[in-house]
C-alpha positions in Angstrom: 16.7 -27.7 -36.5 15.6 -28.5 -33.1 17.8 -26.5 -31.2 16.4 -23.6 -33.3 13.1 -24.4 -32.0 14.1 -24.4 -28.5 15.9 -21.0 -28.8 13.0 -19.4 -30.6 10.5 -20.8 -28.2 12.6 -19.7 -25.1 12.8 -16.0 -26.7 9.3 -16.1 -27.4 8.8 -16.6 -23.8 10.9 -14.3 -22.6 9.1 -11.7 -24.6 6.2 -12.8 -23.3 7.1 -12.2 -19.7 8.6 -9.1 -20.6 5.4 -7.9 -21.8 3.1 -8.9 -18.6 5.7 -7.5 -16.6 5.4 -4.1 -18.2 2.0 -4.3 -18.2 2.1 -5.3 -14.6 4.0 -2.2 -13.5 1.1 -0.2 -15.0 -1.7 -1.2 -12.6 0.4 0.4 -9.8 0.9 3.5 -12.0 -2.8 3.3 -12.4 -4.4 2.7 -8.7 -1.4 4.7 -6.7 -2.5 8.0 -7.4 -5.8 6.8 -5.1 -3.4 6.5 -2.0 -1.8 9.5 -2.8 -3.9 12.3 -3.5 -7.1 10.5 -2.3 -6.4 8.7 0.7 -3.4 10.8 1.9 -4.2 14.6 0.8 -7.4 15.5 0.0 -10.1 13.1 1.0 -9.3 13.4 5.1 -9.9 17.0 5.4 -12.8 17.4 2.7 -14.8 14.6 4.0 -14.6 15.7 7.6 -15.7 19.3 6.6 -18.5 18.1 5.0 -20.0 15.8 8.0 -19.4 18.9 10.0 -21.8 21.2 7.8 -24.0 18.5 8.7 -23.7 18.0 12.2 -26.0 19.1 14.8 -25.5 21.8 17.6 -23.4 19.2 19.3 -21.0 18.6 16.5 -22.2 15.0 15.5 -23.5 13.3 12.8 -26.2 10.3 13.1 -25.4 7.7 10.4 -28.1 5.0 10.5 -28.9 6.9 13.6 -25.6 6.1 15.7 -24.6 9.6 17.1 -20.8 10.0 15.6 -18.6 13.0 16.2 -18.0 14.7 12.4 -14.2 14.7 13.0 -14.3 11.0 13.5 -16.3 10.0 10.6 -13.7 9.9 8.5 -11.4 7.5 10.5 -14.6 5.3 11.2 -15.3 5.0 7.7 -11.7 3.8 6.7 -12.0 1.3 9.6 -15.1 -0.2 8.2 -13.4 -0.7 4.9 -10.5 -2.2 6.4 -13.2 -4.8 8.1 -15.0 -5.2 4.6 -11.7 -5.7 3.0 -10.9 -8.5 5.6 -13.9 -10.5 4.8 -13.7 -10.1 1.3 -10.0 -10.9 0.6 -9.4 -14.4 1.6 -12.9 -15.5 -0.5 -11.5 -13.6 -3.5 -7.9 -14.9 -3.1 -9.1 -18.5 -3.0 -11.4 -18.2 -5.6 -8.8 -16.7 -8.0 -6.0 -19.5 -6.9 -9.2 -22.3 -7.5 -10.3 -21.0 -11.0 -7.1 -19.1 -12.4 -9.1 -16.4 -13.2 -6.9 -13.6 -11.4 -8.1 -11.0 -14.3 -11.8 -10.4 -14.0 -11.5 -10.4 -10.2 -8.8 -7.8 -10.8 -11.0 -5.8 -13.0 -14.3 -6.2 -11.3 -12.3 -4.9 -8.0 -10.4 -2.0 -9.9 -13.1 -0.6 -11.5 -15.4 -0.6 -8.5 -12.7 1.4 -6.6 -12.4 3.5 -9.6 -16.4 4.3 -9.9 -16.4 4.7 -6.4 -13.4 7.4 -6.5 -15.0 9.2 -9.3 -18.1 9.2 -7.8 -16.5 11.6 -5.4 -17.3 14.6 -7.3 -20.8 14.8 -6.2 -19.5 14.7 -2.8 -20.6 18.6 -1.8 -22.6 20.3 0.5 -24.0 18.0 3.6 -23.5 14.6 2.1 -21.5 13.1 4.1 -23.0 9.6 4.2 -22.6 9.4 0.5 -18.7 10.1 0.8 -18.5 7.5 3.7 -20.1 5.0 1.2 -18.1 5.8 -1.5 -14.7 5.7 0.9 -15.8 2.3 1.9 -16.2 1.2 -1.5 -13.2 2.6 -2.9 -10.6 1.6 0.0 -12.2 -2.0 0.3 -11.8 -2.4 -3.7 -8.4 -1.2 -3.5 -7.2 -3.8 -0.9 -8.8 -6.4 -2.8 -7.3 -5.6 -5.7 -3.9 -4.8 -4.9 -3.8 -8.4 -3.2 -4.4 -9.9 -6.8 -2.3 -7.8 -8.3 0.4 -8.7 -5.8 -0.3 -12.5 -6.3 0.6 -12.5 -10.0 4.4 -11.6 -9.0 5.6 -14.9 -8.9 3.6 -16.0 -11.9 5.3 -13.4 -14.3 8.8 -13.0 -12.6 11.2 -16.3 -12.4 13.0 -16.0 -9.0 16.4 -14.2 -10.1 14.2 -11.3 -11.7 11.2 -10.9 -9.0 13.3 -8.4 -6.7 13.7 -6.2 -9.7 10.5 -6.6 -11.0 8.8 -5.6 -7.9 10.9 -2.6 -7.1 9.9 -1.2 -10.7 6.3 -1.7 -9.9 6.8 0.2 -6.7 8.6 3.0 -8.7 5.8 3.0 -11.1 3.3 3.8 -8.4 5.3 6.0 -6.8 6.1 8.4 -10.0 2.5 8.4 -11.0 1.6 9.6 -7.7 4.0 12.2 -7.6 2.6 13.7 -11.5 -1.1 13.5 -10.3 -0.3 15.2 -7.1 1.6 18.0 -8.7 -1.1 18.3 -11.0 -3.7 18.6 -8.2 -1.7 20.8 -6.2 -1.6 23.3 -9.1 -5.5 23.3 -9.3 -5.8 23.1 -5.6 -3.5 26.2 -5.4 -4.6 28.3 -8.3 -8.2 27.6 -8.2 -9.5 31.3 -8.7 -7.4 31.2 -12.1 -9.2 28.5 -13.4 -12.5 30.2 -12.0 -13.5 27.3 -9.6 -14.0 27.2 -5.8 -12.0 25.6 -3.5 -14.3 23.2 -2.7 -15.1 22.5 -6.5 -10.9 21.8 -7.0 -10.9 19.4 -4.3 -14.0 17.2 -6.0 -12.2 17.7 -9.2 -9.1 16.1 -7.8 -11.0 13.7 -6.2 -12.7 12.5 -9.3 -9.9 12.7 -11.7 -7.5 9.9 -9.6 -10.5 7.7 -10.0 -10.5 8.5 -14.0 -6.8 7.9 -13.7 -7.1 4.9 -12.2 -9.9 3.3 -14.3 -8.0 4.4 -17.5 -4.5 2.9 -16.8 -6.2 -0.1 -15.6 -6.5 -1.0 -19.0 -3.1 -1.9 -19.8 -2.6 -4.6 -17.2 -6.3 -6.1 -18.2 -4.7 -6.4 -21.7 -1.6 -7.9 -21.3 -1.8 -10.2 -18.0 -2.9 -13.6 -18.6 -5.0 -16.0 -16.2 -3.5 -19.5 -15.4 -5.4 -22.2 -14.6 -4.6 -23.7 -11.0 -3.7 -27.3 -10.8 -6.1 -28.2 -8.0 -9.2 -27.4 -7.5 -10.6 -26.7 -3.7 -14.1 -25.0 -2.8 -14.1 -21.7 -1.4 -15.4 -21.0 2.5 -17.6 -17.5 3.4 -14.8 -14.8 4.0 -13.5 -15.5 7.7 -13.9 -19.3 7.6 -11.8 -18.8 4.5 -9.2 -16.9 6.3 -9.4 -19.4 9.0 -8.6 -22.0 6.4 -5.7 -20.1 5.1 -4.1 -19.6 8.2 -4.8 -23.6 9.3 -2.8 -24.0 5.7 -0.1 -21.3 6.5 0.9 -23.7 9.8 2.2 -26.3 7.0 4.7 -23.3 6.4 6.0 -21.9 9.7 8.7 -20.4 8.0 6.5 -18.2 6.0 4.6 -17.5 8.7 7.4 -16.4 10.7 8.2 -14.0 7.6 4.9 -12.5 7.9 5.0 -12.1 11.6 8.4 -10.0 11.0 6.6 -8.0 8.1 3.8 -7.2 10.5 5.7 -5.6 12.9 8.1 -3.6 11.0 5.5 -2.9 8.6 3.2 -1.7 11.4 6.0 0.8 12.3 6.1 2.4 8.2 2.7 2.8 8.3 2.5 4.8 11.4 5.7 6.9 10.4 3.5 7.9 7.2 0.2 8.2 9.1 1.6 10.4 11.9 5.1 12.3 10.1 2.1 15.1 9.3 0.9 15.4 13.0 4.3 15.4 14.2 5.1 17.9 11.8 2.6 20.2 12.7 2.0 20.1 16.2 5.7 19.5 17.4 7.5 21.4 14.8 4.9 23.9 14.1 5.0 23.6 9.9 2.4 25.0 7.9 0.3 23.2 5.4 2.0 24.1 2.7 5.1 22.7 3.9 3.5 19.3 5.1 2.2 18.9 1.5 5.5 19.4 -0.2 6.9 16.8 2.4 4.6 14.5 0.9 5.5 15.0 -2.4 9.4 14.8 -1.8 8.4 11.4 -0.4 6.6 10.4 -3.3 9.8 11.4 -5.8 12.5 9.6 -3.8 11.0 6.6 -3.3 11.0 6.2 -7.0 14.8 6.1 -6.6 15.0 4.3 -3.5 12.7 1.5 -4.7 15.0 1.4 -7.9 18.2 1.4 -5.5 17.3 -0.8 -3.2 16.3 -3.3 -6.1 19.7 -3.1 -7.3 21.4 -3.5 -4.2 19.2 -6.5 -3.3 20.8 -8.0 -6.6 24.1 -7.8 -5.1 23.6 -8.5 -1.5 20.3 -10.2 -1.3 16.7 -9.1 -0.4 16.8 -9.9 3.3 20.1 -8.3 3.8 18.8 -5.5 1.9 15.7 -5.1 4.1 17.6 -5.4 7.2 19.6 -2.8 6.1 16.3 -0.8 5.3 15.2 -1.2 8.9 18.5 0.5 10.5 17.7 3.3 8.1 14.2 3.4 9.3 15.5 3.2 13.2 18.3 6.2 12.2 15.8 8.4 10.6 13.5 8.5 13.7 16.3 8.9 15.7 16.8 12.2 13.5 13.5 12.9 13.8 13.7 13.1 17.6 16.1 15.8 17.8 14.7 17.9 14.7 14.6 21.2 16.0 10.9 22.9 15.8 10.2 25.5 13.4 12.9 24.3 10.3 11.2 23.0 7.3 14.8 22.7 5.9 15.2 19.9 8.3 12.1 18.5 7.8 12.5 17.9 4.5 15.9 15.9 4.8 13.7 13.9 7.2 10.9 13.3 4.6 14.2 12.6 1.6 15.2 10.1 4.3 11.8 8.3 4.5 11.3 8.6 0.9 14.6 6.7 0.3 14.0 3.6 2.2 9.9 3.3 2.0 9.5 2.5 -1.6 12.4 0.1 -1.4 11.9 -1.7 2.0 8.1 -2.1 0.7 9.1 -3.4 -2.8 11.7 -6.1 -1.7 9.2 -7.3 1.1 6.8 -8.3 -1.4 9.3 -10.1 -3.6 10.3 -11.5 -0.7 7.3 -13.1 -0.1 6.2 -14.0 -3.1 9.4 -16.8 -2.9 7.6 -18.1 0.1 4.3 -18.7 -1.1 3.4 -22.4 -2.4 2.8 -22.5 -5.7 -0.8 -22.2 -6.8 -1.6 -20.7 -3.8 -0.5 -16.9 -4.7 -3.6 -15.2 -4.1 -4.9 -17.0 -1.3 -1.6 -16.1 0.7 -1.2 -12.6 -0.7 -4.7 -12.3 1.2 -3.0 -12.5 4.2 0.0 -10.4 3.3 -2.1 -7.6 2.2 -4.2 -7.5 5.6 -0.8 -7.4 7.3 -0.1 -4.2 5.0 -3.6 -2.5 5.7 -6.0 -4.4 7.9 -3.2 -5.1 11.2 -1.7 -2.1 11.6 -3.2 -0.7 14.4 -0.7 -1.2 17.1 1.7 1.7 16.2 -0.8 4.3 16.0 -1.9 2.8 19.6 1.5 2.9 21.1 2.0 6.6 19.5 -1.2 7.7 21.0 -0.4 6.4 24.5 3.2 7.3 24.6 1.6 11.0 23.5 -1.1 10.7 26.4 1.4 9.6 29.0 4.2 12.2 28.3 2.7 14.8 26.7 5.5 15.1 23.8 5.2 14.1 20.5 9.1 13.7 20.3 8.9 10.9 22.9 6.1 9.5 20.8 7.6 9.5 17.5 10.8 7.8 19.1 8.7 4.7 20.8 7.9 3.7 17.0 11.8 2.6 16.9 10.6 -0.6 18.7 8.9 -2.2 15.6 12.0 -1.6 13.8 14.4 -3.3 16.2 11.9 -5.9 17.1 10.9 -6.4 13.1 15.1 -6.9 12.5 15.5 -9.2 15.3 12.5 -11.5 13.7 13.2 -11.3 10.1 16.9 -12.1 10.7 15.8 -15.6 12.5 14.1 -16.4 9.2 16.3 -18.7 7.0 14.9 -17.6 3.9 16.9 -20.2 1.5 15.4 -22.9 3.8 11.5 -21.2 3.8 11.7 -20.7 -0.3 13.1 -24.8 -0.4 10.2 -26.0 2.1 7.3 -23.9 0.0 8.0 -25.7 -3.0 10.0 -23.1 -4.8 13.4 -23.0 -6.4 15.8 -20.6 -4.6 17.5 -17.7 -6.6 21.5 -17.4 -6.1 21.1 -14.4 -3.9 18.1 -14.0 -1.3 
């Protein structure tokens, strides 16, 4: 009878864990449309046009009396949102670990971002200040919410399941991004058939991403559970809390070693994503429709890439699979360097290569880091991880820009990014991951 009871309890625990995991996947499904449709495709050009309509004769707008070129307003707004997120994330992460109440914090961040994104429907005429404010709120909220979302991973998946669960989450996100981007592109390209102007079509696309984000966030909020942390600690103001987190991480140098490797190669990944359209338009002479189609292809193939690399990790371990993906990134950049101009077919082949390694390298990095986090400090440590993902990716664009400035060649600029993948490979290869997991106080999976 006792054995039957244990088996029933074990089965109930496994069923509850599966339910939480399915709910967890749906937050990626909910929020990824913001990154794809809003930040990557529509908002940059549209907010720039709104700022230009409000500019003076010299092309400047004057937020808070500060002269800013209209063409730079979007980039400055993104930078301001990153600074805000860097201040908030350590504070929110430490509070989540201290109280164990991640779900209310996740809800607050997610719905702040969803509301701000939905409010972009009212971004018309010369309301560039409204657009900048909504962008800062939405982007910072997205970073905070993703940090809290990622910190659930070590709590809802045992070590042997973590790579697969993380990969499915990324796959859900890329699938949602593909679906919504297709619908938005139909509205945008055929807006006359729907009886709306191009400007109105863009505002509908922006607002629909916010509504999607808010609606599907209900699923993880219903299924995820709060877990009270075993220890209680006071939290400090944002930057002081970040310093406290870094001091604590110094007691786990192998975890810091992985985070350094991730910071380097992820900088390369983020730069390739952000500069690929510039390379395609300026160096290869490709049109906007080709570039948008390539973005969509990346989204679709990233689903298969995330799931496929998750399966490879089960066989070869996450670390080896990530190292293999960095080799693939290097070969992809080498192929991009020799890509002929005016050949959209080959650009789509390049996009396919990026898509296949993009989702998997990100998903497995997240799951591998989750093994290196001391129990009870998941959100606090993932705040540092999220800042590496979003707030520290500036060296790549700087190197890309400097290389172009010195050589006048986008081909030289794109191949210069190989340095990030080579150095990231070398740094990651030196991290004894199994030892790092043990020193963090976690059980190591059979393959890592």
